[in-house]
N, C-alpha and C positions, 0 to 999 in steps of 0.2 A: 098464289100458293098451290096452283094446279100442277106445277112441275117440281120435282125434287130439288133442283138448284134454287128455286125461289124459296121453298120451304127451308132448305139448309141455311140460306142467307138470313131469312127472317128468324129462324131458330137461334142462330148465333147472336143476332142482335138482341133478342129477348134474353138470352143467357147472360149477355154482358150487362143488361139492365138489372137482371136478378142478382148478379154478383155485386154490382154497385149497391144494391139495396142491402145486401149482407154486410158490405164494407161500412156503409153508413150506420147500420144498426149497431155495429160493434166498435165504431170509430177505429177501424183497422188501419186507416191511413195515418193515424197518430202513433202506431206501433206501441200499444199499451203492453205493459209487462204482465198484467193479469186481467182476467175477465170474471165477471160473476158466473158461477157455475151454471145457473139456470139460463143465462144469456148465451153462454158458450154452447150448451146443449141444443138450444133452439137454433142458433146460427149454424152449428155443425150439421143439424138435420137438413136445413135448407141448402147448405153447401153440397152435401152428398147428393141431393136431388139434382142440383145443377150439374155436378160432375157426371152423373149417369146420362143426363140428356146430352151433354157435350160429347161424351164418348160415343154415343149412338149417332150423333150428327157427323162426327169424324169418321165413323165406320161407314156411313152412307156415302160420304165423300170419297173415302178410300176405295170402295167397291166400284166407283165410277171412273177411277183413274186408269189410264193405259201406261204401264210402267215400261221404261226403256230397259234393255238388257243390262245387267250389272257387270261392270268391268272386273276381271279377276284382279285380286290384290297382289301387288308385288311384295316379295319378301325383303324386308329392310333389316339391316344389321343393327342391333341395339347399340346405342351409344354407350361408351364407357362412362359410368358416373364419376363426377368430379369429387374427389375426397373432401370431406368437410373439415374445417379447422378443429383442432383438438379442443374438447370441452363443449362443442356445439350440441345443443339439444334440438331434436326434431319435434315440432309441435304439429299435432293433427287436429283437424276440425271435423265436427260431425257432418255427414253428408246431408245436403238439403233435401227436402221432400220433393219427389219427382211425381208428376202427374202420370198415373199408370196408363200406358198405351198398350192395351191388350186386345188381341183379336177376339177374345171371349166377351160376349155381350153381358154387361153387368146386370145383375138382378135388380128388381125394384127395391127402393129404400123407403122404409116407414120412419119419418123423423120423430115420431112420438114413441117409438119402441124404446123403452128404457133398458131392457135387458136385465132388470133386477128381479130377484125371486120375490114372491109375495111375502110380506112381513119383514123384508130386509130394511135396514136403516139407510136412508138416502144421505150421502155425504153433503156437507155444506161448506160455504166459504169460497173465496176466490181461487181460481186455478191458473196455471201458467198459460199465457196466450201464444207462446212461440210456436207450438205445433199447429195450432189453428191458422196463425198468420202465414206459416210456410205453405199450407195447402191453398190459402187464398192467393198467395203470390204465384204458385205453380199454375193454378187455373187461369189467372190473369195473363200469364205469359202465353198459354195455349190459345186463348181467345185473341191475343194480339197477332198471332201467326198461325191460324188454323190450317192453311194449305200445307205448311211445312210438316206439321204433325200428322196430317192426313196422309201425306206421302210416306212417312215412316210407317204408319199403320198399314198402308197398302202393301208394303214389302213384307211386313210381319204376317199379314193375312195370306199373301202368296206363298210364304214358306210353310205355313200351317196347312194350306190346301195341298201343296206338293208332298208333304209328309203323309197325307191321308188322314189328317185329324178330323174329328166329327164336325159337322156343320154347326156353326153358332146358331143359337136360337134367342130371339128377343121376346121376353115375356112382357105382358101389359104392365104398365106402371100404376100400381094400385093407389098410390098417393098423389096422382096427378091432379085430383080435385082440390088439393091444398095449394096448388100453384096459382099465380096470376093467370087469368083466363087466356091471355095471348100465349103464354108458355105452356099452359095446360093442354091447349089444342095441339101444339107441337109434340108434347110428350105422348099424347094419346095416339097420334098418327104414326110416330116413328116405328113401333113394333111391326105394324103391317108393311110399311115400306121396306124395312130391313129384311124381313122374312121373304118378301117378294124378290128383293135384290139377291138373296142368297139361294134362290131356287136352283141355280146352275152349279152350286158348290161341288156336288158329287159327279158332275159331268166332266169327264176327262178330255172331251173333245175341244 
């Protein structure tokens, strides 16, 4: 783990193990319709931690990539839509959850923060599992092909830098001590590595 590539590879492996722990904890592989509210809150807190770590690992990967010049897009004439038979109804489906690939370094997440005001009544009962399962699925896909998502993020970072956007800053992850030791070490090391990799952000040369 002395070199960033080793740390990235090890970090992604630990993130996969952590995601599988969340899947097993919630039986997400069985696609339940509902989850106990307390279980979902606990699982969502852990999932958000993993998402932050994966975004930071992808950012570190993206900053090390050498991108080829982008080919100019050719103008295509839009095809004429085929008329639908009379009486046909168009059915729309909700867009699936997408793993956010942002050049902005995500702030640390406290999974125990409830966001409730003192004295408020905590809701009870099962809650729909679909939004949680969509996030698990999105993160799973990213961990299956991290190189692809790192390349997309590298292009996004390049556009931000060209626009003169402020340099991203990675803050320490205050809740890293709640993670498994192997993943906690990765989470603790990432802010320093990212900030070091971003030192040349404002250098136009």
